[in-house]
C-alpha positions in Angstrom: 114.1 346.9 128.0 111.7 349.8 128.6 108.1 350.0 127.2 109.2 352.9 125.0 112.1 350.8 123.6 109.7 347.9 122.9 107.4 350.2 121.0 110.3 351.6 119.0 111.5 348.1 118.1 108.0 347.1 117.0 107.5 350.2 114.8 110.9 349.5 113.2 110.0 345.9 112.6 106.6 346.8 111.2 108.2 349.3 108.8 110.8 346.7 107.8 108.1 344.1 107.1 106.0 346.6 105.1 109.0 347.7 103.0 109.9 344.1 102.3 106.4 343.2 101.4 106.1 346.1 98.9 109.4 345.1 97.3 108.4 341.5 96.9 105.0 342.2 95.5 106.6 344.6 93.0 108.9 341.7 91.9 105.8 339.5 91.6 103.9 342.1 89.5 106.9 342.5 87.2 107.1 338.7 86.6 110.3 338.1 88.6 109.0 334.8 90.0 112.1 333.4 91.6 112.9 336.7 93.4 109.3 337.1 94.5 109.1 333.5 95.9 112.4 333.9 97.8 111.4 337.2 99.2 108.0 336.0 100.3 109.6 333.0 102.0 112.1 335.1 103.8 109.3 337.5 105.0 107.1 334.6 106.3 110.1 333.2 108.1 110.7 336.5 109.8 107.0 336.7 110.8 106.9 333.1 112.0 109.9 333.5 114.2 108.8 336.8 115.8 108.6 336.2 119.6 108.0 339.7 120.9 104.8 341.2 122.4 101.7 340.8 120.3 98.0 341.2 121.1 95.3 338.8 119.9 94.6 341.3 117.1 98.3 341.4 116.1 98.4 337.6 116.1 95.3 337.3 113.9 96.7 339.8 111.4 100.1 338.0 111.3 98.3 334.7 110.8 96.3 336.1 107.9 99.4 337.6 106.3 101.4 334.4 106.5 98.4 332.4 105.1 98.0 334.7 102.1 101.7 335.0 101.3 102.2 331.2 101.6 99.3 330.7 99.3 100.8 333.1 96.8 104.0 331.2 96.8 102.1 328.0 96.0 100.3 329.7 93.0 103.6 330.9 91.7 105.4 327.5 92.1 102.5 325.7 90.5 102.5 328.2 87.6 98.9 329.4 88.3 99.6 333.0 89.1 96.1 334.2 88.3 94.6 332.0 91.1 93.9 333.2 94.6 95.6 335.3 95.8 96.4 337.1 92.6 98.9 339.9 92.0 96.1 342.4 92.5 95.2 340.8 95.8 98.8 341.0 97.0 98.9 344.7 96.3 96.1 345.2 98.9 98.1 343.7 101.8 100.7 346.4 102.7 98.1 348.9 104.1 96.9 346.3 106.6 100.3 346.3 108.3 99.6 349.9 109.4 97.4 348.4 112.1 100.1 346.1 113.4 101.3 346.8 117.0 98.8 349.6 117.5 96.5 349.2 120.6 92.8 349.5 120.4 92.5 349.3 116.7 90.3 347.1 114.5 91.8 345.8 111.2 89.4 345.0 108.4 91.5 342.6 106.4 91.3 343.4 102.7 90.8 339.8 101.4 88.3 337.1 102.0 90.3 334.1 103.2 87.5 331.7 103.4 88.4 330.3 100.0 91.9 329.3 101.0 92.2 325.5 101.4 92.2 324.4 105.1 92.0 327.9 106.4 90.3 328.1 109.8 90.4 331.6 111.3 88.9 330.5 114.6 91.9 328.3 115.1 94.5 331.0 114.5 95.9 331.0 118.0 97.0 327.4 117.8 98.1 327.8 114.2 100.2 330.8 115.2 101.7 328.9 118.1 102.8 326.3 115.6 104.3 328.9 113.3 106.1 330.6 116.2 107.8 327.3 117.1 111.0 326.4 115.3 109.3 323.6 113.3 110.6 325.0 110.0 114.1 325.3 111.4 114.2 322.1 113.5 112.2 319.5 111.6 112.7 320.6 108.0 110.3 320.5 105.0 111.1 317.3 103.1 108.8 315.6 100.8 108.2 311.8 100.4 109.5 309.8 97.5 107.1 310.3 94.5 105.3 307.4 93.0 106.9 306.3 89.7 104.5 305.9 86.8 105.0 304.7 83.2 108.7 303.8 83.8 109.6 307.2 85.2 112.9 307.4 87.2 113.6 309.7 90.1 116.7 310.9 92.0 117.1 310.7 95.7 120.1 311.6 97.7 121.4 311.5 101.3 123.3 314.6 102.4 126.0 313.2 104.6 127.9 316.3 105.5 129.5 319.6 104.5 133.1 320.5 105.2 133.3 324.1 106.4 135.5 326.2 108.7 134.2 327.0 112.2 131.4 324.5 111.7 130.4 324.5 115.3 129.6 328.2 115.3 126.5 328.1 113.0 123.1 328.3 114.7 120.6 325.7 113.5 122.3 324.8 110.2 120.2 323.3 107.5 120.3 322.6 103.7 117.8 324.2 101.3 117.2 322.3 98.1 115.8 323.7 94.9 115.5 322.5 91.3 116.0 325.2 88.7 116.2 325.3 84.9 118.9 327.3 83.1 116.9 330.5 83.5 116.7 330.1 87.2 113.0 329.1 87.3 111.8 326.8 90.0 110.6 323.5 88.7 109.2 322.2 92.0 108.7 323.5 95.6 111.8 324.0 97.7 112.7 321.5 100.3 114.6 322.0 103.6 116.4 319.5 105.8 116.1 319.1 109.5 118.8 320.8 111.6 122.2 319.2 111.4 122.9 316.1 113.7 126.4 317.1 114.7 128.8 320.1 114.3 132.5 319.6 114.5 135.4 322.0 113.8 135.5 321.5 110.0 132.4 319.4 109.4 128.6 319.6 109.8 126.8 316.2 109.7 123.3 315.9 108.4 122.4 312.4 107.1 119.1 313.8 105.7 117.4 312.1 102.7 116.0 314.3 99.9 113.6 313.0 97.2 113.5 315.2 94.1 109.9 315.3 92.9 110.6 315.9 89.2 111.2 312.8 87.0 114.7 312.5 85.5 113.3 312.9 81.9 111.8 316.3 82.8 115.1 317.4 84.5 117.0 316.4 81.3 114.5 318.2 79.1 114.8 321.4 81.1 118.6 321.1 81.5 117.9 321.5 85.1 120.2 321.4 88.1 119.7 320.7 91.8 121.0 323.5 94.1 122.0 322.6 97.6 122.4 325.7 99.8 124.0 325.5 103.3 122.1 328.0 105.5 122.0 328.9 109.1 119.6 330.8 111.4 120.4 334.4 112.3 118.7 335.3 115.5 119.0 339.1 115.1 117.5 339.1 111.7 115.1 336.2 112.5 115.7 334.4 109.2 117.8 331.8 107.5 120.9 333.0 105.7 122.7 331.1 103.0 126.4 330.7 103.7 127.5 328.8 100.6 126.1 326.3 98.2 126.7 323.2 96.0 125.4 322.0 92.7 124.2 318.8 91.1 124.2 318.9 87.3 122.3 316.6 85.0 125.4 314.6 84.0 126.1 313.9 87.7 122.8 312.2 88.4 124.2 308.7 88.7 124.0 306.3 91.6 126.9 306.5 94.0 128.8 308.7 96.4 129.6 312.3 95.3 131.9 315.0 96.5 130.4 318.4 95.4 132.4 321.5 95.3 131.3 324.4 97.5 130.7 327.8 96.0 130.5 331.4 97.2 127.1 333.1 97.6 125.0 334.5 96.1 123.6 331.4 94.4 124.3 331.6 90.7 121.1 330.3 89.3 122.2 330.3 85.7 125.4 328.4 86.5 127.6 330.7 84.5 130.0 332.2 87.0 131.0 329.8 89.8 133.5 330.9 92.5 134.9 328.4 95.0 134.0 329.2 98.6 137.4 328.1 100.0 140.8 327.2 98.8 140.9 324.2 101.1 139.6 320.9 99.7 136.2 321.0 101.4 133.1 319.4 99.9 129.5 318.6 100.3 129.3 314.8 100.6 126.2 313.1 99.3 125.1 309.5 98.4 122.9 309.5 95.4 120.4 306.9 94.1 118.7 307.0 90.7 115.9 304.5 90.2 
């Protein structure tokens, strides 16, 4: 690829990131929390997996952006949207992308990141190297079993496998797990399994254990459900893409093996209109423990 083509691709990518950031911040400002979080997560995934040319200044800017966007996701998930960074702070980010992939430019970042927990700017090279690796895709983002207090009960489950056509063709398949109430609001941070252990013609094996962080009593009070999305990595778009999904309802939270039906995307967060993904009898197989 020629230098001119490289520059063209960088400009197109920069414009794409800028447009996406503006759209997700708008959703954030309008109070569309779930849409904002999902958009922010997709954008950081795209930035983290970028492996093209980048100067030290570019890397620093990308590291700052990922740090701020990730922190904003945490404030939204923890229902403290007025913390740092705020909606107003997020509105200041898009202009900083104008400096990306431009040689001999100095970018004065619009926010003071010194108040972000564990933020070390002098260590950005090693941090970016970690982000550029496929740690999110290969190792997953799973949380430990929560400590039970005052007789609380929690649900854990092992995702054994999913039955799906052309299973061996998916790149780096994972499951994304989220807990939502009937309005589609996240009740806890999303989790993500490691990449599948084995891919056969009609089956993808995982054997990953997921610990839900919200007590059973709170799940029942919110009439919540656990969404289990089968996703795979798309190299051209540099992001995870959901292929299909399954659902665990409150009345299914009992110890034992389960066969969950698989539904067509997009994920129906309110659980009103569910469409089967395939006419074949294919399922997501899990082993569930409540204690």
